[in-house]
VOGU-3710 file (C-alpha; in Angstrom, 3 decimals, decimal comma):
1> mvsrtsmkry> 131,586/130,611/97,975  130,676/131,796/94,486  131,764/130,132/91,256  131,189/131,538/87,791  128,282/129,140/87,345  126,580/130,170/90,565  127,125/133,919/90,363  123,749/134,382/88,711  122,061/134,034/92,072  123,405/137,469/93,025
11> vhvfalvwis> 121,832/139,104/90,024  118,363/138,310/91,311  118,815/139,524/94,877  117,362/142,975/94,300  114,643/145,123/95,821  112,744/147,801/93,898  113,027/151,057/95,802  112,429/154,736/95,150  115,574/156,747/95,759  115,654/160,541/95,655
21> ncqlvsvdcl> 116,557/161,848/92,156  117,536/158,350/91,031  114,182/157,354/89,533  113,083/153,732/90,003  116,141/151,524/90,140  117,103/147,957/90,955  119,601/147,753/93,784  120,888/145,332/96,322  119,334/147,178/99,264  122,087/146,065/101,637
31> dydltcrplr> 124,845/147,664/99,613  123,615/151,137/98,584  122,804/154,171/100,664  119,874/156,551/100,138  121,889/158,873/97,905  122,468/156,044/95,419  126,178/155,942/96,303  127,548/152,389/96,511  128,609/151,442/100,010  130,585/148,637/98,416
41> nilfqratcs> 131,420/147,947/94,799  128,557/145,482/94,181  126,660/144,909/90,948  124,283/147,812/90,243  121,648/147,954/87,517  120,081/151,165/86,246  118,830/152,108/82,805  120,111/155,694/82,568  122,834/157,895/84,041  122,538/161,246/85,779
51> aigacasgyi> 124,534/164,216/84,499  127,175/166,158/86,427  128,102/169,833/86,395  131,312/171,343/85,039  134,585/169,594/85,810  137,284/171,442/87,745  140,485/172,461/85,980  142,648/169,412/85,318  139,665/167,025/85,492  137,815/165,291/82,646
61> rvpcnpavgt> 134,286/163,964/82,383  133,733/160,189/82,506  130,469/158,580/81,289  128,945/156,432/84,026  128,567/152,652/83,814  125,758/151,201/85,980  127,054/147,661/85,363  130,046/148,376/87,598  128,370/150,669/90,110  128,428/154,254/88,783
71> itdfcvakye> 125,026/155,780/88,070  126,212/159,367/87,612  128,811/160,782/85,259  131,819/162,025/87,224  135,024/163,990/86,737  138,404/162,334/87,223  141,869/163,853/87,469  143,348/163,815/83,977  146,805/163,254/85,466  148,188/161,400/88,472
81> mknnsgakse> 148,141/163,789/91,430  151,081/166,149/91,975  152,095/167,687/95,306  151,776/171,389/94,577  150,423/173,067/97,712  147,977/170,182/97,932  146,879/167,546/95,432  146,813/168,964/91,901  145,921/167,358/88,577  148,487/168,878/86,237
91> aaglpwvsit> 150,944/167,670/83,633  154,092/169,280/85,043  156,134/167,628/87,754  156,462/164,071/89,007  153,549/162,191/90,580  152,992/162,527/94,336  154,296/159,218/95,671  155,260/157,592/98,991  151,751/158,256/100,247  149,507/155,854/102,165
101> qtnaitecsn> 145,954/155,012/101,152  144,748/156,717/104,326  146,584/159,945/103,482  145,523/159,814/99,828  141,892/159,704/100,988  142,568/162,761/103,156  144,384/164,727/100,444  141,544/164,236/97,964  138,933/165,160/100,575  140,892/168,334/101,367
111> lganfhlitn> 140,142/169,584/97,853  136,499/170,164/98,778  133,201/168,521/99,633  132,764/167,042/96,147  136,220/165,453/95,913  137,372/161,994/97,004  139,952/159,318/96,253  138,888/157,307/93,220  136,723/154,320/94,175  136,967/150,873/92,651
121> aewmtiarni> 133,634/151,408/90,872  134,954/154,619/89,323  138,233/152,942/88,369  136,307/150,120/86,727  134,106/152,587/84,853  137,209/154,129/83,284  138,994/150,819/82,687  136,017/149,265/80,896  135,537/152,445/78,872  139,179/152,222/77,758
131> ettaanwstg> 138,737/148,514/77,002  135,731/149,121/74,746  137,112/152,149/72,868  138,758/151,137/69,585  141,340/153,957/69,617  143,135/152,271/72,527  143,751/148,988/70,693  146,852/148,219/68,626  144,751/147,129/65,643  142,086/149,833/65,980
141> tvnngaissg> 139,548/147,075/66,699  138,211/146,264/70,161  139,351/142,851/71,490  141,902/142,463/68,696  145,535/142,965/69,653  146,504/144,841/72,800  145,741/147,967/74,792  148,742/150,144/75,580  149,850/149,731/79,197  151,938/152,837/79,733
151> hndntpanal> 155,437/153,359/81,123  156,091/149,906/82,578  159,432/148,663/81,180  161,752/150,292/83,756  163,328/152,386/81,002  163,858/154,928/82,387  163,810/153,514/85,915  161,682/156,271/87,405  158,282/157,933/87,216  157,685/160,485/84,471
161> aastddtqgc> 156,024/163,865/84,189  153,168/164,118/81,693  152,621/166,574/78,832  149,943/169,127/78,105  150,014/167,852/74,507  147,780/164,769/74,336  149,283/163,818/70,980  152,612/163,106/72,715  151,552/160,016/74,630  155,021/158,445/74,673
171> tgtgqvcsnv> 156,617/161,450/76,403  159,680/160,379/78,380  159,499/156,684/77,462  162,022/156,717/74,611  159,318/155,408/72,284  157,551/157,220/69,460  153,766/157,372/69,277  150,882/159,805/69,062  147,176/159,882/69,730  146,712/157,952/66,469
181> twdaqrrtst> 149,971/155,945/66,365  149,909/153,068/68,838  152,747/151,873/71,033  152,699/149,492/73,992  154,286/152,224/76,151  151,790/154,913/75,180  150,772/156,726/78,350  147,494/158,183/77,123  144,118/156,470/76,849  141,070/157,755/74,997
191> lsngetiwdf> 137,580/157,599/76,491  134,394/157,083/74,492  133,530/160,782/74,851  136,866/161,825/73,288  138,575/162,806/76,550  142,183/161,771/77,200  143,496/160,421/80,505  147,214/160,092/81,297  148,993/157,178/83,020  145,920/155,136/83,866
201> agnvwewndw> 148,268/152,161/83,425  151,935/152,221/84,370  154,099/155,090/85,655  153,017/154,780/89,330  150,506/152,618/91,168  147,293/154,375/92,155  145,356/153,865/95,364  141,625/153,102/95,143  139,327/153,685/98,097  138,632/149,960/98,420
211> qvtqankays> 139,769/147,240/100,794  139,166/143,487/100,625  139,604/141,046/103,497  141,541/137,844/102,915  138,346/135,791/103,240  136,714/137,794/100,434  139,550/137,792/97,901  138,921/136,049/94,595  141,321/133,292/93,549  141,963/130,410/91,191
221> sadgvplaal> 140,439/127,074/92,155  143,713/125,501/91,029  145,442/127,372/93,869  142,752/126,634/96,435  143,298/129,949/98,274  144,317/133,521/97,435  148,087/133,542/96,918  150,914/136,069/96,990  151,494/135,433/93,287  150,584/136,956/89,962
231> rewtaidtfp> 147,667/135,360/88,145  146,027/135,963/84,787  142,405/137,094/84,896  141,427/134,002/82,936  142,636/131,798/85,825  140,431/133,432/88,469  137,250/131,408/88,871  136,395/131,413/92,608  134,610/134,344/94,249  133,907/134,008/98,013
241> nalmipstwq> 131,116/136,628/97,841  129,683/139,375/95,672  132,376/141,881/96,679  134,711/140,489/94,009  132,472/139,093/91,307  133,970/139,874/87,855  131,849/142,985/87,218  133,562/144,683/90,159  137,177/144,298/89,037  137,649/142,471/85,723
251> ptnsalssan> 137,350/143,414/82,030  134,128/143,133/80,059  135,704/140,441/77,886  136,606/137,565/80,208  138,984/136,084/77,600  141,475/138,968/77,844  144,852/138,519/79,555  148,117/140,353/80,061  148,957/139,499/76,435  146,212/141,995/75,581
261> gigqyyagnt> 147,782/144,674/77,779  145,205/144,654/80,585  147,540/143,573/83,397  147,294/140,814/86,014  145,965/140,120/89,531  147,912/139,705/92,777  145,772/138,656/95,754  148,513/138,643/98,365  148,277/137,755/102,045  147,658/141,174/103,601
271> dpgaslrggs> 144,358/141,345/105,492  142,672/143,551/104,570  144,303/144,252/101,243  144,053/147,882/100,159  143,475/148,250/96,426  146,324/149,392/94,200  145,646/149,485/90,479  147,382/150,133/87,168  150,938/149,076/87,996  154,114/151,157/87,881
281> wtngasagaf> 157,175/151,716/85,716  158,688/148,498/87,129  155,881/146,025/86,439  156,243/145,099/82,777  153,463/142,978/81,296  151,658/142,692/84,630  150,807/146,423/84,453  147,638/147,551/82,720  144,344/149,343/83,187  142,878/146,375/85,104
291> rldlnngpas> 145,985/145,459/87,140  144,946/144,863/90,764  147,179/144,316/93,794  145,696/143,514/97,220  148,967/142,772/99,004  149,375/146,145/100,729  147,614/147,584/103,746  146,159/151,112/103,984  149,274/152,332/105,823  151,684/151,088/103,145
301> saatigfrcv> 153,633/153,538/101,007  156,415/153,364/98,419  158,159/155,476/95,813  156,108/153,653/93,166  152,682/154,418/94,735  150,611/157,501/93,936  146,917/158,357/93,651  144,179/160,061/91,640  141,191/162,094/92,821  137,599/162,296/91,566
311> qsn> 135,077/165,143/91,563  131,425/164,184/91,885  128,133/166,012/92,421
//
């Protein structure tokens, strides 16, 4: 059992190893393979990031974040995947929904050897980048105000197509905003490298390639166990092991809550719980870039559940 005060013991459980093309790094040798790819989303420390080649059409470059487990820049689908003779990242059309985690993994892999369903570490890399980029905040200042959380107010009561015009981030929501005019329903988020990603929060849930057993789910000590109930991030203070320490699934600023637009946490009772993130058009204030639901299994599907693929080296 890991509390916030005892988590530091994990930080020191590292071995210095030489890994091909990764330079000298500090890793938990039980949790990383010899290609430097995390086997699980455990804390990873490395001073510099490796570059990646050109992104495929419909994909954008994301700067890596060793603190959450990515040591190489990667390319992520700019849009939620569409079913157009296979999984496509394109603005037109409605998101591909009613798909299981298992099938989402397959559909991304079918795109080629360098494609896969987004991992939790990759999701966290994007979420923390959004969190720490001033353009995403209502006041233009990081940690002051709120981050937009996308189409989440059930108006309209359906998923939306995106736009090829990144200045039209409120497309379909009935709200008015732009890339420089903030609105809580804005569907676009800006990364630190200037790239724009659509519907990272709201619209439809997105599968991550991550599962957590009931015994490993984080929870509030006030609850005593993981519950099938929404909880603010600030209430979660008990971490059974390193799989769900805050760096693997929570914002950089531990004081943030759904009032800041980041979403909430739902541990659930499903064992194992397959990771859904972001929330959908129905989730209101509980949706957000960090929203995490572990109450569905890998064979679950719904009209509110979609997915997003990643291209790596």
